[in-house]
Biopython code that builds the backbone (N, CA, C, O; Angstrom):
import numpy as np
from Bio.PDB.StructureBuilder import StructureBuilder

atoms = [
    (1, "MET", "N", (48.484, -71.264, -52.446)),
    (1, "MET", "CA", (49.480, -70.524, -53.182)),
    (1, "MET", "C", (49.890, -71.332, -54.413)),
    (1, "MET", "O", (50.304, -72.485, -54.294)),
    (2, "SER", "N", (49.775, -70.728, -55.583)),
    (2, "SER", "CA", (50.150, -71.384, -56.821)),
    (2, "SER", "C", (51.644, -71.199, -57.080)),
    (2, "SER", "O", (52.182, -70.099, -56.954)),
    (3, "THR", "N", (52.293, -72.294, -57.442)),
    (3, "THR", "CA", (53.731, -72.224, -57.709)),
    (3, "THR", "C", (54.036, -72.503, -59.177)),
    (3, "THR", "O", (55.156, -72.885, -59.513)),
    (4, "THR", "N", (53.045, -72.314, -60.057)),
    (4, "THR", "CA", (53.269, -72.608, -61.463)),
    (4, "THR", "C", (53.621, -71.340, -62.234)),
    (4, "THR", "O", (53.087, -70.263, -61.969)),
    (5, "LYS", "N", (54.533, -71.492, -63.196)),
    (5, "LYS", "CA", (54.900, -70.422, -64.119)),
    (5, "LYS", "C", (54.894, -71.021, -65.509)),
    (5, "LYS", "O", (55.293, -72.171, -65.691)),
    (6, "GLY", "N", (54.438, -70.243, -66.509)),
    (6, "GLY", "CA", (54.393, -70.800, -67.843)),
    (6, "GLY", "C", (54.666, -69.788, -68.933)),
    (6, "GLY", "O", (54.551, -68.579, -68.733)),
    (7, "THR", "N", (55.034, -70.317, -70.107)),
    (7, "THR", "CA", (55.250, -69.501, -71.296)),
    (7, "THR", "C", (54.606, -70.206, -72.483)),
    (7, "THR", "O", (54.463, -71.429, -72.489)),
    (8, "GLU", "N", (54.216, -69.419, -73.491)),
    (8, "GLU", "CA", (53.670, -69.982, -74.720)),
    (8, "GLU", "C", (54.488, -69.503, -75.894)),
    (8, "GLU", "O", (54.909, -68.348, -75.943)),
    (9, "GLU", "N", (54.716, -70.413, -76.857)),
    (9, "GLU", "CA", (55.413, -70.037, -78.084)),
    (9, "GLU", "C", (54.987, -70.969, -79.199)),
    (9, "GLU", "O", (54.472, -72.058, -78.950)),
    (10, "LEU", "N", (55.205, -70.533, -80.436)),
    (10, "LEU", "CA", (54.875, -71.317, -81.616)),
    (10, "LEU", "C", (56.116, -72.100, -82.035)),
    (10, "LEU", "O", (57.180, -71.509, -82.215)),
    (11, "ASN", "N", (55.998, -73.444, -82.195)),
    (11, "ASN", "CA", (57.162, -74.243, -82.594)),
    (11, "ASN", "C", (57.253, -74.341, -84.117)),
    (11, "ASN", "O", (56.430, -73.761, -84.825)),
    (12, "GLU", "N", (58.259, -75.079, -84.629)),
    (12, "GLU", "CA", (58.503, -75.174, -86.073)),
    (12, "GLU", "C", (57.346, -75.815, -86.830)),
    (12, "GLU", "O", (57.129, -75.499, -87.999)),
    (13, "GLN", "N", (56.599, -76.710, -86.187)),
    (13, "GLN", "CA", (55.487, -77.393, -86.845)),
    (13, "GLN", "C", (54.192, -76.579, -86.794)),
    (13, "GLN", "O", (53.169, -77.024, -87.316)),
    (14, "GLY", "N", (54.219, -75.410, -86.182)),
    (14, "GLY", "CA", (53.029, -74.569, -86.109)),
    (14, "GLY", "C", (52.151, -74.844, -84.907)),
    (14, "GLY", "O", (51.073, -74.262, -84.789)),
    (15, "ALA", "N", (52.583, -75.715, -84.012)),
    (15, "ALA", "CA", (51.810, -76.016, -82.807)),
    (15, "ALA", "C", (52.203, -75.038, -81.702)),
    (15, "ALA", "O", (53.338, -74.562, -81.652)),
    (16, "ILE", "N", (51.259, -74.750, -80.830)),
    (16, "ILE", "CA", (51.535, -73.879, -79.697)),
    (16, "ILE", "C", (52.089, -74.738, -78.571)),
    (16, "ILE", "O", (51.450, -75.700, -78.143)),
    (17, "GLU", "N", (53.279, -74.390, -78.092)),
    (17, "GLU", "CA", (53.898, -75.086, -76.957)),
    (17, "GLU", "C", (53.702, -74.238, -75.714)),
    (17, "GLU", "O", (54.158, -73.097, -75.656)),
    (18, "THR", "N", (53.023, -74.795, -74.721)),
    (18, "THR", "CA", (52.875, -74.129, -73.440)),
    (18, "THR", "C", (53.778, -74.858, -72.460)),
    (18, "THR", "O", (53.525, -76.011, -72.109)),
    (19, "LYS", "N", (54.836, -74.180, -72.018)),
    (19, "LYS", "CA", (55.791, -74.777, -71.089)),
    (19, "LYS", "C", (55.457, -74.277, -69.693)),
    (19, "LYS", "O", (55.374, -73.072, -69.454)),
    (20, "VAL", "N", (55.266, -75.224, -68.770)),
    (20, "VAL", "CA", (54.882, -74.901, -67.403)),
    (20, "VAL", "C", (55.892, -75.489, -66.433)),
    (20, "VAL", "O", (56.229, -76.671, -66.512)),
    (21, "GLU", "N", (56.368, -74.664, -65.528)),
    (21, "GLU", "CA", (57.227, -75.142, -64.447)),
    (21, "GLU", "C", (56.379, -75.175, -63.188)),
    (21, "GLU", "O", (55.745, -74.183, -62.829)),
    (22, "THR", "N", (56.371, -76.322, -62.522)),
    (22, "THR", "CA", (55.518, -76.495, -61.357)),
    (22, "THR", "C", (56.202, -77.413, -60.356)),
    (22, "THR", "O", (57.355, -77.798, -60.548)),
    (23, "THR", "N", (55.501, -77.760, -59.302)),
    (23, "THR", "CA", (56.042, -78.640, -58.267)),
    (23, "THR", "C", (55.212, -79.914, -58.210)),
    (23, "THR", "O", (53.982, -79.864, -58.186)),
    (24, "ASP", "N", (55.894, -81.057, -58.189)),
    (24, "ASP", "CA", (55.254, -82.363, -58.082)),
    (24, "ASP", "C", (55.454, -82.868, -56.655)),
    (24, "ASP", "O", (56.568, -82.848, -56.132)),
    (25, "TYR", "N", (54.381, -83.313, -56.037)),
    (25, "TYR", "CA", (54.453, -83.871, -54.682)),
    (25, "TYR", "C", (54.283, -85.379, -54.793)),
    (25, "TYR", "O", (53.267, -85.854, -55.301)),
    (26, "ARG", "N", (55.273, -86.137, -54.321)),
    (26, "ARG", "CA", (55.235, -87.602, -54.429)),
    (26, "ARG", "C", (55.242, -88.234, -53.056)),
    (26, "ARG", "O", (55.995, -87.840, -52.165)),
    (27, "SER", "N", (54.377, -89.232, -52.909)),
    (27, "SER", "CA", (54.325, -90.011, -51.673)),
    (27, "SER", "C", (54.653, -91.459, -52.003)),
    (27, "SER", "O", (54.083, -92.009, -52.946)),
    (28, "PRO", "N", (55.547, -92.091, -51.263)),
    (28, "PRO", "CA", (55.850, -93.501, -51.519)),
    (28, "PRO", "C", (54.606, -94.370, -51.275)),
    (28, "PRO", "O", (53.908, -94.194, -50.276)),
    (29, "ALA", "N", (54.342, -95.288, -52.178)),
    (29, "ALA", "CA", (53.177, -96.163, -52.052)),
    (29, "ALA", "C", (53.332, -97.090, -50.856)),
    (29, "ALA", "O", (54.380, -97.708, -50.675)),
    (30, "GLY", "N", (52.312, -97.183, -50.059)),
    (30, "GLY", "CA", (52.303, -98.100, -48.932)),
    (30, "GLY", "C", (53.130, -97.661, -47.739)),
    (30, "GLY", "O", (53.278, -98.421, -46.783)),
    (31, "GLU", "N", (53.666, -96.467, -47.772)),
    (31, "GLU", "CA", (54.469, -95.980, -46.654)),
    (31, "GLU", "C", (53.839, -94.716, -46.088)),
    (31, "GLU", "O", (53.310, -93.888, -46.830)),
    (32, "ASP", "N", (53.898, -94.577, -44.794)),
    (32, "ASP", "CA", (53.302, -93.427, -44.134)),
    (32, "ASP", "C", (54.371, -92.359, -43.907)),
    (32, "ASP", "O", (54.818, -92.123, -42.785)),
    (33, "ARG", "N", (54.767, -91.718, -45.019)),
    (33, "ARG", "CA", (55.777, -90.665, -44.944)),
    (33, "ARG", "C", (55.257, -89.401, -45.607)),
    (33, "ARG", "O", (54.311, -89.434, -46.394)),
    (34, "GLU", "N", (55.889, -88.299, -45.274)),
    (34, "GLU", "CA", (55.532, -87.019, -45.873)),
    (34, "GLU", "C", (55.875, -87.037, -47.363)),
    (34, "GLU", "O", (56.871, -87.640, -47.761)),
    (35, "PRO", "N", (55.058, -86.382, -48.185)),
    (35, "PRO", "CA", (55.382, -86.304, -49.614)),
    (35, "PRO", "C", (56.656, -85.492, -49.851)),
    (35, "PRO", "O", (56.952, -84.545, -49.123)),
    (36, "THR", "N", (57.400, -85.885, -50.884)),
    (36, "THR", "CA", (58.595, -85.130, -51.249)),
    (36, "THR", "C", (58.241, -84.164, -52.381)),
    (36, "THR", "O", (57.413, -84.482, -53.235)),
    (37, "LYS", "N", (58.867, -82.990, -52.385)),
    (37, "LYS", "CA", (58.631, -81.999, -53.429)),
    (37, "LYS", "C", (59.733, -82.106, -54.477)),
    (37, "LYS", "O", (60.909, -82.279, -54.155)),
    (38, "GLU", "N", (59.324, -81.999, -55.734)),
    (38, "GLU", "CA", (60.280, -82.044, -56.829)),
    (38, "GLU", "C", (59.832, -81.054, -57.896)),
    (38, "GLU", "O", (58.677, -81.090, -58.322)),
    (39, "LYS", "N", (60.729, -80.167, -58.337)),
    (39, "LYS", "CA", (60.394, -79.230, -59.405)),
    (39, "LYS", "C", (60.384, -79.981, -60.731)),
    (39, "LYS", "O", (61.306, -80.740, -61.032)),
    (40, "VAL", "N", (59.337, -79.766, -61.518)),
    (40, "VAL", "CA", (59.194, -80.442, -62.803)),
    (40, "VAL", "C", (58.789, -79.431, -63.873)),
    (40, "VAL", "O", (58.252, -78.365, -63.572)),
    (41, "GLY", "N", (59.056, -79.785, -65.110)),
    (41, "GLY", "CA", (58.622, -78.995, -66.258)),
    (41, "GLY", "C", (57.705, -79.830, -67.121)),
    (41, "GLY", "O", (57.976, -81.005, -67.370)),
    (42, "VAL", "N", (56.610, -79.226, -67.584)),
    (42, "VAL", "CA", (55.627, -79.917, -68.414)),
    (42, "VAL", "C", (55.444, -79.099, -69.688)),
    (42, "VAL", "O", (55.381, -77.871, -69.640)),
    (43, "VAL", "N", (55.360, -79.792, -70.839)),
    (43, "VAL", "CA", (55.116, -79.113, -72.110)),
    (43, "VAL", "C", (53.799, -79.618, -72.670)),
    (43, "VAL", "O", (53.623, -80.818, -72.881)),
    (44, "HIS", "N", (52.867, -78.691, -72.912)),
    (44, "HIS", "CA", (51.580, -79.011, -73.539)),
    (44, "HIS", "C", (51.648, -78.566, -74.992)),
    (44, "HIS", "O", (52.055, -77.438, -75.269)),
    (45, "LEU", "N", (51.255, -79.437, -75.934)),
    (45, "LEU", "CA", (51.211, -79.086, -77.348)),
    (45, "LEU", "C", (49.766, -78.904, -77.775)),
    (45, "LEU", "O", (48.935, -79.783, -77.548)),
    (46, "THR", "N", (49.465, -77.781, -78.386)),
    (46, "THR", "CA", (48.133, -77.521, -78.918)),
    (46, "THR", "C", (48.278, -77.380, -80.422)),
    (46, "THR", "O", (48.879, -76.424, -80.911)),
    (47, "ARG", "N", (47.723, -78.336, -81.153)),
    (47, "ARG", "CA", (47.830, -78.318, -82.612)),
    (47, "ARG", "C", (46.566, -77.737, -83.211)),
    (47, "ARG", "O", (45.506, -77.733, -82.584)),
    (48, "ASN", "N", (46.692, -77.250, -84.429)),
    (48, "ASN", "CA", (45.554, -76.746, -85.175)),
    (48, "ASN", "C", (44.573, -77.903, -85.381)),
    (48, "ASN", "O", (44.983, -79.002, -85.754)),
    (49, "LYS", "N", (43.305, -77.666, -85.144)),
    (49, "LYS", "CA", (42.319, -78.742, -85.236)),
    (49, "LYS", "C", (42.193, -79.311, -86.641)),
    (49, "LYS", "O", (41.754, -80.450, -86.804)),
    (50, "GLY", "N", (42.566, -78.551, -87.649)),
    (50, "GLY", "CA", (42.475, -79.036, -89.021)),
    (50, "GLY", "C", (43.563, -80.023, -89.384)),
    (50, "GLY", "O", (43.391, -80.798, -90.326)),
    (51, "SER", "N", (44.675, -80.024, -88.673)),
    (51, "SER", "CA", (45.796, -80.875, -89.049)),
    (51, "SER", "C", (45.583, -82.339, -88.703)),
    (51, "SER", "O", (46.092, -83.208, -89.411)),
    (52, "GLY", "N", (44.844, -82.645, -87.635)),
    (52, "GLY", "CA", (44.571, -84.023, -87.276)),
    (52, "GLY", "C", (45.646, -84.680, -86.453)),
    (52, "GLY", "O", (45.352, -85.273, -85.415)),
    (53, "GLY", "N", (46.867, -84.592, -86.881)),
    (53, "GLY", "CA", (47.964, -85.157, -86.113)),
    (53, "GLY", "C", (48.182, -86.630, -86.364)),
    (53, "GLY", "O", (47.526, -87.240, -87.209)),
    (54, "VAL", "N", (49.105, -87.187, -85.625)),
    (54, "VAL", "CA", (49.537, -88.570, -85.801)),
    (54, "VAL", "C", (48.421, -89.552, -85.449)),
    (54, "VAL", "O", (48.203, -90.519, -86.179)),
    (55, "LEU", "N", (47.710, -89.320, -84.343)),
    (55, "LEU", "CA", (46.665, -90.262, -83.938)),
    (55, "LEU", "C", (45.517, -90.305, -84.942)),
    (55, "LEU", "O", (44.973, -91.374, -85.216)),
    (56, "ALA", "N", (45.149, -89.154, -85.490)),
    (56, "ALA", "CA", (44.077, -89.133, -86.491)),
    (56, "ALA", "C", (44.503, -89.890, -87.744)),
    (56, "ALA", "O", (43.697, -90.609, -88.334)),
    (57, "SER", "N", (45.754, -89.736, -88.153)),
    (57, "SER", "CA", (46.252, -90.467, -89.321)),
    (57, "SER", "C", (46.267, -91.970, -89.063)),
    (57, "SER", "O", (45.904, -92.757, -89.937)),
    (58, "ALA", "N", (46.689, -92.369, -87.862)),
    (58, "ALA", "CA", (46.718, -93.792, -87.510)),
    (58, "ALA", "C", (45.303, -94.363, -87.473)),
    (58, "ALA", "O", (45.062, -95.465, -87.966)),
    (59, "ALA", "N", (44.374, -93.617, -86.893)),
    (59, "ALA", "CA", (42.979, -94.079, -86.827)),
    (59, "ALA", "C", (42.393, -94.229, -88.226)),
    (59, "ALA", "O", (41.653, -95.177, -88.490)),
    (60, "ASN", "N", (42.715, -93.309, -89.113)),
    (60, "ASN", "CA", (42.241, -93.381, -90.487)),
    (60, "ASN", "C", (42.803, -94.613, -91.197)),
    (60, "ASN", "O", (42.080, -95.296, -91.922)),
    (61, "ALA", "N", (44.086, -94.897, -90.990)),
    (61, "ALA", "CA", (44.714, -96.073, -91.606)),
    (61, "ALA", "C", (44.083, -97.364, -91.095)),
    (61, "ALA", "O", (43.843, -98.284, -91.878)),
    (62, "VAL", "N", (43.812, -97.446, -89.795)),
    (62, "VAL", "CA", (43.175, -98.633, -89.221)),
    (62, "VAL", "C", (41.774, -98.808, -89.795)),
    (62, "VAL", "O", (41.374, -99.921, -90.134)),
    (63, "SER", "N", (41.036, -97.720, -89.904)),
    (63, "SER", "CA", (39.682, -97.784, -90.454)),
    (63, "SER", "C", (39.690, -98.305, -91.888)),
    (63, "SER", "O", (38.865, -99.144, -92.252)),
    (64, "LYS", "N", (40.622, -97.808, -92.700)),
    (64, "LYS", "CA", (40.713, -98.267, -94.088)),
    (64, "LYS", "C", (41.097, -99.741, -94.163)),
    (64, "LYS", "O", (40.577, -100.476, -95.002)),
    (65, "THR", "N", (42.005, -100.176, -93.289)),
    (65, "THR", "CA", (42.423, -101.578, -93.269)),
    (65, "THR", "C", (41.257, -102.490, -92.884)),
    (65, "THR", "O", (41.048, -103.536, -93.498)),
    (66, "LEU", "N", (40.500, -102.082, -91.861)),
    (66, "LEU", "CA", (39.336, -102.885, -91.444)),
    (66, "LEU", "C", (38.290, -102.956, -92.553)),
    (66, "LEU", "O", (37.726, -104.020, -92.812)),
    (67, "GLN", "N", (38.032, -101.820, -93.211)),
    (67, "GLN", "CA", (37.049, -101.807, -94.295)),
    (67, "GLN", "C", (37.503, -102.706, -95.438)),
    (67, "GLN", "O", (36.688, -103.411, -96.033)),
    (68, "SER", "N", (38.791, -102.686, -95.746)),
    (68, "SER", "CA", (39.326, -103.535, -96.799)),
    (68, "SER", "C", (39.126, -105.014, -96.447)),
    (68, "SER", "O", (38.757, -105.820, -97.301)),
    (69, "GLY", "N", (39.375, -105.355, -95.175)),
    (69, "GLY", "CA", (39.163, -106.730, -94.727)),
    (69, "GLY", "C", (37.710, -107.149, -94.833)),
    (69, "GLY", "O", (37.411, -108.261, -95.267)),
    (70, "LYS", "N", (36.809, -106.269, -94.440)),
    (70, "LYS", "CA", (35.371, -106.564, -94.547)),
    (70, "LYS", "C", (34.977, -106.778, -96.003)),
    (70, "LYS", "O", (34.255, -107.720, -96.328)),
    (71, "ASP", "N", (35.460, -105.891, -96.884)),
    (71, "ASP", "CA", (35.136, -106.007, -98.296)),
    (71, "ASP", "C", (35.652, -107.319, -98.885)),
    (71, "ASP", "O", (35.003, -107.919, -99.742)),
    (72, "THR", "N", (36.813, -107.756, -98.426)),
    (72, "THR", "CA", (37.393, -109.012, -98.911)),
    (72, "THR", "C", (36.555, -110.201, -98.462)),
    (72, "THR", "O", (36.298, -111.115, -99.245)),
    (73, "VAL", "N", (36.128, -110.190, -97.195)),
    (73, "VAL", "CA", (35.374, -111.322, -96.655)),
    (73, "VAL", "C", (33.932, -111.334, -97.129)),
    (73, "VAL", "O", (33.438, -112.381, -97.549)),
    (74, "TRP", "N", (33.242, -110.201, -97.074)),
    (74, "TRP", "CA", (31.813, -110.158, -97.374)),
    (74, "TRP", "C", (31.482, -109.549, -98.728)),
    (74, "TRP", "O", (30.310, -109.449, -99.092)),
    (75, "GLY", "N", (32.480, -109.149, -99.463)),
    (75, "GLY", "CA", (32.253, -108.541, -100.760)),
    (75, "GLY", "C", (32.167, -107.032, -100.619)),
    (75, "GLY", "O", (31.741, -106.502, -99.593)),
    (76, "SER", "N", (32.575, -106.373, -101.658)),
    (76, "SER", "CA", (32.610, -104.910, -101.659)),
    (76, "SER", "C", (31.211, -104.339, -101.657)),
    (76, "SER", "O", (30.316, -104.844, -102.335)),
    (77, "SER", "N", (31.028, -103.251, -100.869)),
    (77, "SER", "CA", (29.733, -102.588, -100.818)),
    (77, "SER", "C", (29.611, -101.555, -101.933)),
    (77, "SER", "O", (28.546, -100.968, -102.122)),
    (78, "LYS", "N", (30.704, -101.328, -102.676)),
    (78, "LYS", "CA", (30.701, -100.361, -103.779)),
    (78, "LYS", "C", (30.213, -101.053, -105.040)),
    (78, "LYS", "O", (30.563, -102.204, -105.300)),
    (79, "LYS", "N", (29.407, -100.352, -105.817)),
    (79, "LYS", "CA", (28.892, -100.932, -107.075)),
    (79, "LYS", "C", (29.406, -100.166, -108.252)),
    (79, "LYS", "O", (29.085, -100.500, -109.393)),
]
sb = StructureBuilder()
sb.init_structure("model")
sb.init_model(0)
sb.init_chain("A")
sb.init_seg("    ")
for serial, (resi, resn, name, xyz) in enumerate(atoms, 1):
    if name == "N":
        sb.init_residue(resn, " ", resi, " ")
    sb.init_atom(name, np.array(xyz, "f"), 0.0, 1.0, " ", f" {name:<3s}", serial, name[0])
structure = sb.get_structure()
C-alpha cells in the first residue's frame, strides 16, 4: 500500500517543485527494535536543462581557474 501524496507547481525561478508527503521508517542503529514511523515532506526541484544551475556554474568556474593555472605554469596554449 502506497502512502505517498504529491503536488506539482511552478516556483518563482521557473523550476517545477514536486512536493511529496510520505512516511519514513527509522530503525535505531545496533538495536533490535521495531522501526518507528514518521510523516515527512520532500520537495524535488526540476530545473530547465538549459539553465545549468548553481553546480554547473561552480564547475565552470573551477574549470576556468584550473585552466588559468595550467596556462601560468606551462604557458598559454592560445596563439
